[in-house]
C-alpha positions, 0 to 999 in steps of 0.5 A, a space after each residue: 836513506 838508512 845504510 847502517 843500523 847498530 843496536 847494542 843491549 836493546 831488549 833482547 839484542 845483545 850486539 847487532 849490526 845491519 847493513 841495508 840497500 836501496 829498495 824493498 827490505 823484508 824483516 821476517 822470522 818465528 812469532 816472538 823471534 824479536 821482529 818488533 824489538 828491531 822496529 822499536 830500537 829504530 823507533 827509539 833512535 827516531 825519538 820515541 819515548 824510552 825508559 830503563 825497561 828497553 835496556 837489556 837485563 844485566 846491561 847498564 845502558 842501551 844504545 842505537 846508532 845509523 848511518 844515514 845518507 841525506 838526499 840532495 833533494 830533501 831541502 827540508 832536512 838539509 836547512 835543518 842542519 845548516 841552521 844548527 852548524 851540522 855538516 854532512 860528510 859526503 852527504 852522510 851522517 851518524 845518528 846516535 842515542 843512548 839510555 842508562 839504567 839511571 833513566 838519563 840519555 843522550 842523543 847525538 848527530 854528528 856529535 852534535 847533542 840534541 833534545 829528544 824533540 830536536 831529534 824527533 823533529 829532525 828524523 821526521 824529515 827522513 823516516 815515516 814509521 808506521 806501526 800499531 803505536 807509531 801513527 802520529 805523523 799520519 793523524 797529526 792535521 798539519 801533516 795532511 796539509 803537507 801531504 795535500 800540498 805535495 800532491 799539488 805540487 804547491 810546496 814551493 808556493 806555500 813556502 813563498 806565501 808563508 815567508 811573506 806572512 812572516 813579514 807581515 807579523 814582523 812588520 805588525 809587531 813593529 808597528 804595534 811598538 810604534 803606537 806606544 804613546 810618546 811618553 813611553 818612547 820618551 822614556 825609552 830614549 832616556 833609558 837608551 841614551 843613558 846606557 849609551 853614554 855609560 858605556 861609551 864612558 868606559 869605552 870597553 874593548 874586545 878582550 879587555 876583561 881577559 887581559 886585565 884578569 891576567 894583569 890582575 893575577 900577576 900582580 895580586 900573586 907578584 912575590 910567589 911570581 917573582 920567587 918562581 921567575 927567580 929559581 928558574 933563572 937560577 937553574 938556567 943561567 945564574 948558578 954556577 951550574 946552570 944550563 947556559 954555563 954547561 952548554 958554554 963549557 960543553 962546547 970546546 971539549 967537543 971541539 977538540 973531540 971532532 978534530 979527533 973523531 969527525 963522527 961527532 960533528 953532528 953532535 957538535 952542531 946540536 950543542 952549538 944550537 942549543 948554547 945560542 938557544 940558551 943564551 937567547 932564553 937567558 936574554 928573554 928571562 933577564 928582559 922579563 925580570 928586569 921588567 917585573 916590578 910590583 905596582 899596588 897603585 896599578 893593582 888598584 887600577 885594574 880592580 876597579 876597572 875590572 869591577 866597572 867591565 863587570 857591572 857593564 857586562 851584567 847590566 847590558 850584556 847579560 854576562 857576556 862581554 861581545 854582548 856588551 860591546 854589540 849593546 852600543 849599536 843596537 841601542 843607537 839603532 833603536 834610538 834612530 828607529 824611535 826618534 823617527 817613529 812618526 815619519 817611519 809609522 805611515 810608511 810601515 802602515 802602507 806596507 802592511 796594507 800592501 802585504 795584506 792584500 798580496 797575502 789574501 791574493 796568495 791564499 786565495 790562490 792556493 786555497 783554490 788549487 788545493 781544493 781542485 787537488 783534494 778530490 783528486 787525492 782522495 780518489 787516488 787514496 780510496 782507489 789503492 785502498 780498494 785494492 788493499 782489502 778495503 773495498 768499502 772504503 771511502 777516503 775524503 780530503 776536505 778543505 775549509 776555509 779559516 781565518 788566514 794563517 801562516 800556511 793560508 786560509 785552509 784546514 784540511 783533514 783527512 777523513 775515512 769511512 773504513 766500512 759501508 754505511 758508516 759515516 767518514 770519520 778522522 784517521 784517529 777514530 780507525 781503531 786497526 793498526 794494519 788499517 792505518 798502515 794500509 791508509 799510509 800505504 796508500 797516501 805514500 802510493 799516491 805521493 811517491 813522486 812528490 814526497 821528500 821523505 826517503 824511507 818508510 818502514 811498515 809494522 803490521 801492514 799485513 794484519 787481518 789480510 791474506 790472498 789476493 789483497 796480501 799480493 797487492 800490498 806487496 806489489 804497492 810496497 815494491 812500486 813505491 821502492 822504486 822511489 824510496 827505501 822500504 822496510 816491511 816486518 811481515 808474516 806473509 809469503 806474498 809480500 815477502 817474495 817482492 823483497 829486493 833484500 830479505 833479513 830473518 830475525 831469529 831468537 836463540 837461547 844461550 845458556 840462561 839468556 835469550 838473544 836476538 839475532 839477524 840473517 842476511 837471506 841470500 837465494 837459497 836461504 830466501 826459498 827456504 824461509 818462503 816456504 816456512 812462511 807459507 805452511 811453517 816447514 820447508 817441505 817439498 810442497 812448500 818449496 814448489 809453492 815458494 818456487 812458484 811465488 819467486 818465479 812469479 813476483 821476485 824482480 831481483 
């Protein structure tokens, strides 16, 4: 759920921060006030493509950030975070994205940097944004399969199937490797054997390279090291006036002073502590200096050892000491597998056959359930579309048999005929952004209890509608908001009156600059805004009409 959105220097927005609650939130305002800018800023945070034109004129950088809570039921989002070691803070996280005028930008979740593809992938698990140019999730065929599986309550079953399919793919890959010729296996065994012998002979240890590098640096710059150690030792205890000699001379003087003024006892104790600490440091200095000897033979040994380890690290560890140390274990395991290739191959062949049979059975069962649910889902969506101003619309969910793949043996497609007499076509053929938004609203109504997405944003859903259809759209948005957080940009009062939270977007001029700002409306302010949406002003008749609508439809 979106809890807070902060926008800085995005288009006409200079600095804006909004807090959001659950339920149904409406954004309204005059045409051109900047409602689409706020949606655009949110789309930017969700991973949409952006360029320097998005940055407010005169600014060097734009940034959008959000505080988001992740439901315990959203297992997919939580698994995504866990795979990347990103931790939630009491079920919450902070997402931010910035873009500079140079075109360079950065994205973070909990201060962990991401690519734009990763940001888009994660935010798609939390948000659906539907506007004129933001229907990608609805148009992608793979999502049609996901929507149908959610409606049919098949997600657990299809996830288990997918795990078995991936297991089969891995076993087939292993089997193909085992079918390589005896000569190829022998060549591989020889290569691995030589590598193990070379690594075993060198016997590298964890952390050894760092230790040798430090020793080489110490021996290679011995003269400077000895000079500085001697300088430090002289200042501390060798010179006539040194730290240790001064501490020693100070003690009897303070002893005598304490006999006159006992308030100096604490200071005397600190000087005594200083003296004993100085003596201890002096001892360690002496020991270090006595052991400091230049050994050119040892330097040669260290450099030769480092050269060997560097070569092995590059050859077998891809430049990593840790990978070099792992290579031997992995190579030994591969040798064992290759050595027993013939005896393991038949066993693996049997396992593959059993998996193929199991997967075929599972795919057939899932397909039957999808086909049974497809008709129900199509009817449910079509019924809602009829109430949303598309009375002639026919919605069809098709399930066609295809070769067995990662998610079964079906191709799922959503087709629609928006007007009477027209054949069903893919959703991508719908020209109207408003129609696509209403299709998504119908789908989300049908999936409200099963969909794990937490926040839905609708822009343009009121395009080309009014009267009873607008009232019905508002009814469905309010109905879904009992289960989801809903945002809707609208010009229609009959939709806005359903809102739990009403935000007005305002554009003002300040000197030579234009700024978009927002205001969270309370009861009287919402009444005036509803009246403006009805008739363009807040006159007596409009206010009375607003009161009637609020009394009839406002449920807060």
